[in-house]
C-alpha positions in Angstrom: 30.3 50.1 -90.8 31.1 46.4 -90.8 28.4 43.9 -89.9 29.2 41.0 -87.6 27.5 37.6 -88.0 27.3 34.9 -85.4 28.4 31.5 -86.7 27.2 29.6 -83.6 24.6 26.9 -84.3 22.9 26.8 -80.9 20.2 29.4 -80.0 19.5 31.1 -76.7 16.4 29.0 -76.2 18.4 25.8 -76.7 21.0 26.8 -74.2 18.4 27.7 -71.6 16.7 24.3 -72.1 20.0 22.5 -71.7 21.0 24.4 -68.6 17.6 23.8 -67.0 18.0 20.1 -67.8 21.4 20.0 -66.2 20.1 21.8 -63.1 17.3 19.2 -62.7 19.9 16.4 -63.0 22.1 18.1 -60.3 19.1 18.3 -58.0 18.2 14.7 -58.6 21.8 13.7 -57.9 21.8 15.8 -54.7 18.6 14.2 -53.6 20.0 10.7 -54.3 23.2 11.5 -52.3 21.1 12.7 -49.3 19.0 9.5 -49.6 22.3 7.5 -49.6 23.5 9.3 -46.5 20.2 9.2 -44.5 18.6 6.1 -46.1 15.3 8.2 -46.2 13.3 9.0 -49.3 12.9 12.5 -48.2 13.7 14.9 -45.3 10.1 16.2 -45.4 6.7 14.4 -45.2 5.7 16.1 -48.5 8.4 14.0 -50.3 6.9 10.7 -49.2 3.9 11.1 -51.6 0.6 9.2 -51.2 1.8 7.2 -48.1 2.4 10.4 -46.0 -0.9 10.0 -44.1 -0.2 6.3 -43.3 3.3 7.2 -42.1 2.1 10.0 -39.8 -0.4 7.6 -38.2 2.1 4.9 -37.7 4.6 7.3 -36.1 1.9 8.7 -33.8 1.0 5.2 -32.7 4.6 4.3 -32.0 5.0 7.4 -29.8 1.8 6.7 -27.9 2.6 3.0 -27.3 6.2 3.8 -26.4 5.0 6.2 -23.7 2.9 3.4 -22.1 5.8 1.0 -22.5 8.1 3.3 -20.6 5.5 3.8 -17.9 4.9 0.1 -17.6 8.6 -0.4 -16.9 8.1 1.7 -13.8 4.9 -0.3 -13.0 6.9 -3.6 -13.4 9.4 -2.2 -10.8 6.6 -1.3 -8.4 4.9 -4.7 -8.5 8.3 -6.5 -8.3 9.3 -4.5 -5.2 5.9 -5.3 -3.6 6.5 -9.0 -4.4 9.9 -8.8 -2.8 8.4 -7.1 0.3 6.0 -9.9 0.8 8.8 -12.5 0.4 10.8 -10.6 3.0 7.9 -10.5 5.4 7.4 -14.3 5.0 11.1 -14.8 5.7 10.8 -12.7 8.9 7.8 -14.7 10.0 9.6 -18.0 9.4 12.4 -16.8 11.8 9.8 -15.7 14.4 7.9 -19.0 14.1 11.1 -21.0 14.6 11.9 -19.2 17.8 8.3 -19.4 19.0 8.2 -23.2 18.3 11.0 -23.7 20.8 9.2 -21.7 23.4 5.9 -23.4 22.8 7.5 -26.8 23.2 8.4 -26.1 26.8 6.4 -27.4 29.7 6.1 -24.1 31.6 4.6 -23.4 34.9 3.4 -19.8 34.7 5.5 -17.4 36.6 8.2 -20.1 37.4 10.6 -20.3 34.5 14.1 -21.8 34.8 17.1 -20.3 33.1 16.7 -22.2 29.8 13.0 -21.5 29.6 13.7 -17.8 30.2 16.3 -17.8 27.5 13.9 -19.3 25.0 11.2 -16.9 26.0 13.6 -14.0 25.4 14.6 -15.4 22.0 10.9 -15.8 21.0 10.1 -12.2 22.0 13.2 -10.7 20.4 12.5 -12.6 17.2 8.8 -11.4 17.2 9.9 -7.8 17.8 12.5 -8.0 15.1 9.8 -9.4 12.7 7.5 -6.5 13.7 10.3 -4.0 12.7 10.9 -6.0 9.5 7.1 -6.0 8.7 7.0 -2.2 9.1 10.1 -1.7 7.0 8.9 -3.9 4.2 5.4 -2.4 4.1 7.0 1.1 4.0 8.8 0.2 0.7 9.0 2.9 -2.0 9.6 2.6 -5.7 11.7 5.8 -6.1 12.3 7.0 -2.6 9.1 9.0 -2.4 6.1 6.9 -3.6 5.0 4.4 -0.9 3.7 1.1 -2.5 1.4 -0.2 0.3 -0.5 3.1 1.2 -3.3 2.8 -1.3 -4.1 6.2 -2.8 -2.0 8.0 -0.1 1.3 7.2 -1.8 3.0 10.2 -0.1 2.4 8.7 3.3 4.2 5.8 5.0 1.5 3.2 5.5 2.8 1.7 8.7 3.4 3.6 11.9 5.6 1.7 14.3 7.1 4.0 16.8 9.1 1.5 18.9 12.9 1.1 18.6 13.3 -1.6 21.2 11.4 -4.5 22.8 11.6 -2.8 26.2 10.0 0.3 24.8 7.2 -1.8 23.2 6.5 -3.6 26.4 6.4 -0.4 28.4 3.1 0.3 26.5 1.9 -3.2 25.9 2.7 -4.8 29.2 0.2 -7.7 29.0 -1.2 -6.8 32.4 -2.8 -3.3 32.3 -3.0 -3.2 28.5 -3.3 -6.0 26.0 -2.7 -5.9 22.2 -5.9 -6.2 20.3 -7.2 -9.8 19.9 -9.2 -9.2 16.8 -9.0 -7.4 13.5 -12.0 -5.3 14.5 -10.2 -4.0 17.5 -6.8 -3.7 15.8 -8.1 -1.6 13.0 -10.4 0.6 15.2 -9.5 4.2 14.3 -12.0 5.9 16.6 -11.8 9.7 16.3 -13.8 12.4 18.1 -13.8 16.2 18.4 -15.6 17.8 21.3 -15.6 19.1 24.9 -13.2 17.3 27.2 -12.5 17.5 30.9 -9.1 16.2 32.1 -8.9 14.6 35.6 -5.6 14.0 37.5 -6.9 10.9 39.1 -10.0 8.6 39.3 -11.7 10.4 42.2 -14.5 11.9 40.1 -14.8 8.7 38.0 -15.2 6.4 41.1 -17.6 8.9 42.6 -19.7 8.5 39.4 -19.8 4.7 39.9 -16.6 3.5 38.1 -15.2 0.2 39.4 -11.5 -0.1 39.0 -10.6 -3.5 37.4 -8.2 -5.7 39.3 -5.5 -5.3 36.7 -5.5 -1.5 37.2 -5.6 -1.4 41.0 -1.8 -1.2 41.4 -1.5 1.8 39.0 -4.4 3.5 40.7 -2.9 3.0 44.1 0.4 4.5 42.8 -1.6 7.5 41.4 -0.6 6.7 37.8 -4.1 6.8 36.4 -6.1 9.8 35.3 -9.3 10.3 33.3 -10.6 12.2 30.3 -14.3 12.9 30.5 -16.7 13.6 27.7 -19.7 15.3 29.4 -23.1 14.0 28.3 -24.5 15.9 25.4 -24.8 16.1 21.6 -21.0 15.8 21.3 -20.7 12.9 23.6 -19.0 10.0 21.6 -20.6 6.6 21.7 -17.6 4.9 23.4 -20.0 2.2 24.8 -23.3 0.7 23.6 -25.6 -1.2 25.9 -26.2 -4.8 25.0 -29.4 -6.4 26.3 -28.9 -9.8 27.9 -31.3 -12.4 29.5 -31.5 -12.2 33.2 -29.9 -14.8 35.6 -27.3 -16.4 33.4 -23.9 -17.8 34.3 -20.8 -18.2 32.1 -20.2 -21.8 30.9 -17.3 -22.8 28.8 -16.5 -19.1 28.2 -20.0 -18.6 26.7 -23.0 -16.5 27.6 -26.0 -15.2 25.8 -27.4 -11.9 24.6 -31.0 -11.1 24.0 -31.0 -9.8 20.4 -29.2 -11.6 17.5 -26.9 -9.3 15.6 -26.1 -6.9 18.4 -22.6 -8.5 18.7 -20.3 -10.0 16.2 -17.0 -11.9 16.2 -14.1 -9.6 17.0 -16.1 -7.1 19.0 -14.8 -6.0 22.4 -17.2 -6.2 25.3 -17.2 -4.7 28.8 -18.8 -7.2 31.1 -19.9 -6.5 34.7 -19.6 -9.8 36.5 -21.8 -11.1 39.2 -18.6 -11.2 41.3 -18.5 -7.4 41.4 -15.6 -7.4 38.9 -15.4 -5.8 35.5 -14.0 -7.7 32.5 -13.0 -6.4 29.1 -13.3 -9.4 26.7 -13.0 -10.1 23.0 -15.7 -12.1 21.2 -14.1 -15.2 19.6 -17.3 -16.3 17.8 -21.0 -16.0 17.7 -23.0 -19.2 17.2 -25.5 -19.6 14.4 -28.4 -18.4 16.5 -26.6 -15.0 16.7 -27.1 -14.9 20.5 -24.5 -17.3 22.0 -21.2 -15.5 22.6 -17.9 -17.3 23.0 -15.1 -15.2 24.5 -11.4 -15.4 23.7 -9.3 -16.9 26.5 -7.5 -13.7 27.5 -9.6 -11.6 29.9 -12.6 -14.0 29.7 -15.1 -14.0 32.5 -14.4 -17.2 34.6 -16.8 -20.1 34.2 -19.5 -20.1 36.9 -19.5 -16.3 37.3 -22.8 -14.5 36.6 -23.2 -11.8 34.0 -24.9 -8.6 35.3 -24.5 -6.3 32.3 -22.8 -6.1 29.0 -21.7 -3.1 26.9 -20.0 -3.1 23.5 -16.8 -1.1 23.5 -16.3 1.2 20.5 -13.1 2.6 21.8 -10.9 -0.4 22.9 -7.6 -0.3 24.7 -4.7 1.3 22.8 -2.6 4.4 22.4 -4.8 7.5 21.9 -3.5 11.0 20.8 -5.1 14.2 22.1 -4.5 17.4 20.1 -5.7 21.0 20.6 -5.8 20.6 24.4 -2.9 22.8 25.6 -0.8 21.1 28.3 -2.9 18.0 27.9 -2.0 17.5 24.3 -0.1 14.2 23.9 -0.3 10.4 23.8 -2.0 8.3 26.4 -2.4 4.6 27.1 -6.2 4.1 27.1 -6.8 1.3 29.6 -10.6 1.3 30.1 -13.8 3.2 29.2 -16.9 3.8 31.3 -20.3 5.4 30.9 -21.9 6.6 34.1 -25.6 6.9 35.0 -25.7 10.5 33.8 -24.5 9.5 30.3 -21.0 11.0 30.8 -18.2 9.0 29.0 -14.9 8.4 30.8 -11.6 7.3 29.4 -9.2 5.9 32.0 -5.7 6.8 30.9 -2.0 6.5 31.8 -0.3 8.9 32.4 -2.6 11.3 34.2 -3.3 14.6 32.3 -0.8 17.3 33.0 -3.3 20.1 33.4 -6.3 18.5 35.2 -9.7 20.1 35.5 -9.5 22.1 32.3 -11.9 21.7 29.4 -11.8 22.8 25.8 -14.2 22.7 22.8 -11.4 22.3 20.3 -9.8 19.1 21.4 -9.5 16.0 19.3 -9.0 12.4 20.5 -8.1 9.6 18.2 -7.0 6.0 18.6 -3.7 5.2 16.9 -3.5 2.2 14.6 -0.5 1.0 12.6 -2.1 1.6 9.2 -1.9 5.2 8.0 -3.0 4.8 4.3 -6.4 4.7 2.8 -8.8 2.2 1.2 -8.1 3.2 -2.5 -6.5 0.7 -4.9 -3.5 1.8 -6.9 -4.4 2.0 -10.6 -1.9 1.7 -13.4 -2.8 2.6 -17.1 -1.1 -0.2 -19.0 -2.4 0.9 -22.4 -5.1 3.1 -23.9 -7.8 0.5 -23.2 -6.3 -1.5 -20.3 -6.0 -0.6 -16.6 -4.3 -2.7 -13.8 -5.7 -2.3 -10.3 -3.4 -3.4 -7.5 -5.5 -3.6 -4.4 -2.8 -4.7 -2.0 -2.2 -2.3 0.9 -0.7 -2.6 4.4 -4.2 -3.0 5.9 -4.6 -6.4 4.1 -5.7 -9.1 6.5 -2.5 -11.1 5.8 -0.4 -8.3 7.1 -2.8 -7.4 10.0 -2.8 -11.0 11.2 1.0 -11.1 11.1 1.2 -7.8 13.0 -1.3 -8.9 15.6 0.3 -12.3 16.1 3.8 -10.9 16.5 2.6 -8.2 18.9 0.9 -11.0 21.0 4.3 -12.7 21.4 6.3 -9.5 21.9 3.9 -8.2 24.5 5.0 -8.3 28.1 3.9 -10.8 30.8 4.3 -13.9 28.5 6.0 -15.8 31.4 2.7 -15.7 33.3 0.6 -16.4 30.2 2.5 -19.0 28.1 -0.7 -20.1 26.4 -0.5 -16.9 24.4 2.4 -18.3 22.5 0.2 -21.1 21.1 -2.6 -18.6 20.1 0.0 -16.5 18.3 1.4 -19.5 16.5 -2.1 -20.3 15.1 -2.5 -16.7 14.0 1.0 -16.6 12.4 0.3 -19.8 10.4 -3.1 -18.3 9.3 -1.3 -15.2 8.2 0.9 -17.3 5.9 -1.8 -19.7 4.7 -5.4 -19.3 5.8 -7.2 -22.2 7.5 -10.8 -22.3 6.1 -11.9 -23.9 9.3 -11.2 -20.6 11.0 -13.9 -18.4 9.5 -13.5 -15.8 12.3 -10.3 -14.6 10.6 -10.4 -13.1 7.1 -9.2 -15.4 4.3 -6.4 -13.3 2.9 -2.9 -14.6 3.6 0.7 -14.1 2.4 0.4 -16.9 -0.1 -2.6 -15.4 -1.8 -1.2 -11.9 -1.7 2.0 -13.2 -3.4 0.0 -15.0 -6.0 -2.1 -11.9 -6.8 1.1 -9.8 -7.2 2.7 -12.4 -9.4 -0.4 -12.4 -11.6 -0.2 -8.6 -11.7 3.5 -8.8 -12.7 2.7 -11.3 -15.4 -0.1 -9.1 -16.7 2.3 -6.1 -17.0 5.0 -8.2 -18.6 2.6 -9.7 -21.2 1.3 -6.2 -22.0 4.8 -4.9 -22.5 5.7 -7.8 -24.7 2.7 -7.1 -26.9 3.5 -3.4 -27.0 7.1 -4.2 -27.9 6.0 -6.4 -30.8 3.6 -3.7 -32.0 6.3 -1.0 -31.8 8.7 -3.2 -33.8 6.0 -3.9 -36.5 4.9 -0.3 -36.9 8.5 0.9 -36.9 9.4 -1.6 -39.6 6.3 -0.6 -41.7 7.1 3.1 -41.3 10.7 2.5 -42.3 9.5 0.7 -45.4 7.4 3.7 -46.4 10.0 6.4 -45.7 13.2 4.4 -46.2 15.3 3.5 -49.3 17.4 0.5 -50.2 21.1 1.6 -50.2 21.9 -0.7 -53.2 19.1 0.7 -55.3 20.2 4.3 -54.5 23.8 3.5 -55.4 22.7 2.1 -58.7 20.5 5.2 -59.3 23.4 7.5 -58.5 25.7 5.6 -60.9 23.0 5.8 -63.7 22.4 9.5 -62.9 26.1 10.2 -63.1 26.3 8.6 -66.5 23.3 10.7 -67.7 24.9 13.8 -66.3 28.3 13.1 -68.0 26.6 12.5 -71.3 24.5 15.7 -70.9 27.5 17.8 -70.0 29.3 16.4 -73.0 26.4 17.1 -75.3 26.1 20.6 -73.9 29.8 21.3 -74.4 29.7 20.0 -78.0 26.6 22.1 -78.8 28.5 25.2 -77.5 31.4 24.5 -79.9 29.4 23.9 -83.1 29.6 26.7 -85.7 28.3 27.3 -89.3 31.8 27.6 -90.4 32.2 23.9 -89.8 29.6 23.2 -92.5 30.9 25.6 -95.2 
């Protein structure tokens, strides 16, 4: 049998080594080609090496900061919209002031206006009512159609309730004769609410039998049977609609002032029910209380005339306004609350228009609450600008700047201005104070549209500065992360060229090794 001898020089081990080397070169080339395509060192963190931990931290920080940055874009929009709302309100007030100036410049004899005077009165009232509508619309602004900006923490609730679509409808409630708009912030923001037993009366027969004296301004409605009453019987659930105020005996009103016995019982803005020595009842608003805490100065509207004695004084905790009754069957609904009274037996009476629909009934489940324009809460809106920084925007529709504007415009829009033209001048003072507070008028709160606008501008700048800092940080961290995980395209191209040269030489050497034979050396 013939024996065959191999003449090949290379051994199995050598071939295996060469093939393994070529495989490594191919993998290196493949990795370099992927780096060239993606400009990344590796498709996995494990390929980064010792800088992996730093890279992960940087990318985590970028993601976190970018989340705050995106949220702050929405915050910027919210603050910007609030600023625009304030600017819109100021513009509406300017228009109302211009029309009111024309009216106030007239020399009017109350109740005797000529055609031109009536036209300017109409323009002033229409402009005021239009500004009221604009005020409500601006303060009911939303950032995305659902989140109200001026409601405090109740962002799902429209902050301003303004139910009137025309000046005529507004004046039907606030006629300037039987019911006046509040003359102070205290009265305007009074949100009295009570749950308890109520008895509904179709007229004032029981009230007058209990000692109620019908004020002069309500006599006509009473004669026409347009007044009724809601009675809270004396007892544990009887609401404190009136509080007795002790006064010195034998005093007479002088320059719209009178005295009380105890300092601190009454403050500016309170509403008082005064029994005059002339047998009449007056509902007055306190303009100011002198330094002794006892000398009361009344606002002009409704004031007890000079020279009239003061028989008794009560503080009104439920002033005139629209009240809503719920849970009272046929008597559920809205009423104009025109007066309150407490009889000798301690029963509380609310004189209302219209009369209740189901008189003589009582219930233990009824609720009575006074409607005010503000429907939000007292909370500030908080925005998390970053991990360690929070912006608190404390501007809501209850702010004194807006309340003063609302009250002043309502004073102008209210009926009976032709018989009380001085009201126009009072409203002008209040409108000017709503735009820029007069420090010489301490009875009104200091906030004004100018300061509100400044606060919002500062908030806007705070958000913008935070975002700029976040953007710079994101750019820096992104650049540093790219340096760690990225590659230079020119360097990779050079490495690919070198690797290709190595591979060509290695393949050539491998091919040559495969062809060598012992015969070549014999």
